[in-house]
C-alpha positions as CSV (number, residue, x, y, z in Angstrom):
1,M,4.8,-15.3,-32.7
2,S,4.6,-11.8,-31.2
3,N,5.3,-10.9,-27.6
4,H,2.4,-8.4,-27.6
5,P,-1.1,-9.2,-26.3
6,I,-3.5,-10.5,-28.9
7,G,-4.9,-7.7,-31.0
8,R,-2.3,-5.2,-29.8
9,V,0.8,-3.7,-31.6
10,I,3.3,-1.1,-30.7
11,S,3.0,2.0,-32.9
12,H,6.0,4.0,-34.1
13,T,5.8,6.1,-30.9
14,G,6.1,3.1,-28.7
15,V,2.5,3.2,-27.5
16,L,0.5,0.0,-27.3
17,I,-2.6,0.3,-29.5
18,S,-5.1,-2.0,-31.1
19,Q,-4.6,-3.5,-34.5
20,H,-8.0,-2.0,-35.5
21,E,-6.8,1.5,-34.6
22,M,-3.5,0.9,-36.4
23,R,-5.4,0.0,-39.6
24,A,-7.8,2.8,-39.3
25,N,-5.1,5.3,-38.7
26,Q,-2.9,4.2,-41.6
27,S,-5.7,4.6,-44.1
28,T,-7.1,7.9,-42.8
29,G,-4.1,9.5,-41.1
30,V,-6.1,10.1,-37.9
31,L,-4.1,9.9,-34.6
32,P,-5.1,7.2,-32.1
33,S,-7.8,8.1,-29.5
34,L,-6.2,10.2,-26.7
35,E,-8.4,8.5,-24.1
36,I,-7.0,5.0,-24.9
37,V,-3.4,6.2,-25.2
38,S,-3.5,8.3,-22.1
39,I,-5.1,5.6,-20.0
40,E,-2.5,3.0,-21.0
41,R,0.3,5.4,-20.4
42,Q,-0.8,6.8,-17.0
43,K,-2.1,3.7,-15.3
44,P,1.2,2.6,-13.7
45,S,2.2,6.0,-12.4
46,A,-1.4,6.8,-11.2
47,A,-1.5,3.6,-9.2
48,F,1.9,4.4,-7.7
49,D,0.8,7.9,-6.7
50,F,-2.4,6.6,-5.2
51,E,-0.5,4.0,-3.1
52,D,1.8,6.8,-1.8
53,M,-1.2,9.0,-0.9
54,V,-3.0,6.1,0.9
55,Q,0.2,5.3,2.9
56,S,0.7,9.0,3.7
57,L,-2.9,9.4,4.9
58,H,-2.6,6.2,7.0
59,E,0.6,7.6,8.7
60,L,-1.2,10.9,9.3
61,F,-4.2,9.3,10.9
62,V,-2.1,7.0,13.1
63,H,-0.2,10.0,14.4
64,D,-3.5,11.9,14.9
65,R,-4.9,9.1,17.0
66,Q,-1.8,9.0,19.1
67,V,-2.0,12.7,19.8
68,A,-5.7,12.5,20.4
69,S,-5.2,9.9,23.1
70,Q,-3.0,12.3,25.2
71,L,-4.6,14.2,28.1
72,H,-3.9,17.8,27.0
73,S,-4.8,17.7,23.3
74,T,-7.6,19.0,21.1
75,R,-8.4,19.6,17.5
76,C,-7.3,22.5,15.3
77,G,-10.6,24.3,14.3
78,I,-9.4,24.6,10.7
79,C,-7.6,21.3,9.6
80,Y,-9.3,19.3,12.4
81,L,-6.2,17.4,13.3
82,H,-5.3,16.8,17.0
83,F,-2.4,18.8,18.6
84,L,-1.2,19.3,22.1
85,L,-2.7,22.4,23.7
86,S,0.8,23.9,23.9
87,E,1.0,23.7,20.1
88,L,-2.2,25.5,19.5
89,Q,-3.3,29.1,19.7
90,Y,-6.9,30.1,20.8
91,R,-8.3,32.7,18.5
92,D,-10.8,35.4,19.4
93,E,-13.3,33.8,17.0
94,G,-13.6,30.9,19.4
95,Y,-11.5,28.1,18.1
96,Y,-8.0,26.6,18.4
97,V,-5.6,26.9,15.4
98,C,-2.3,25.0,14.7
99,A,0.8,26.9,13.6
100,Q,0.5,25.9,9.9
101,C,-3.2,26.9,9.7
102,S,-2.4,30.1,11.7
103,Q,0.3,31.0,9.2
104,T,-2.0,30.3,6.2
105,L,-4.8,32.4,7.7
106,G,-2.6,35.3,8.8
107,H,-4.7,38.0,10.4
108,Q,-7.8,37.0,8.5
109,D,-10.9,36.5,10.7
110,V,-12.7,33.2,10.1
111,P,-16.1,33.0,11.9
112,M,-17.2,29.6,13.2
113,L,-20.7,28.3,13.6
114,H,-19.5,26.1,16.5
115,K,-17.1,27.6,19.0
116,Q,-14.6,25.4,20.8
117,Q,-14.4,25.7,24.6
118,K,-11.1,27.2,25.7
119,L,-9.3,24.6,27.8
């Protein structure tokens, strides 16, 4: 008896495909459907990347909430994360900006619809 799931075989490339696809491909020479092959190949790595992303976002939000709870903190007007006022620069356009967003913006003016009150 085979170790593979019912109706599945491993092709010469090592990819798990259906017996129906194998029969169809042998007689016609057509390659297996890319959708089926790519989904089966990428599922484990995609799930791993998603879990890392969720964990990273969780850590970012926990840190953001900790900073937001401090007395002298406010949001960056670009990335909207909380920083201590000493870590922010108030721009002439009427909003605070963190060091990373400031570096990304450079000297480019970014008008805002809602201005932040300078603290």
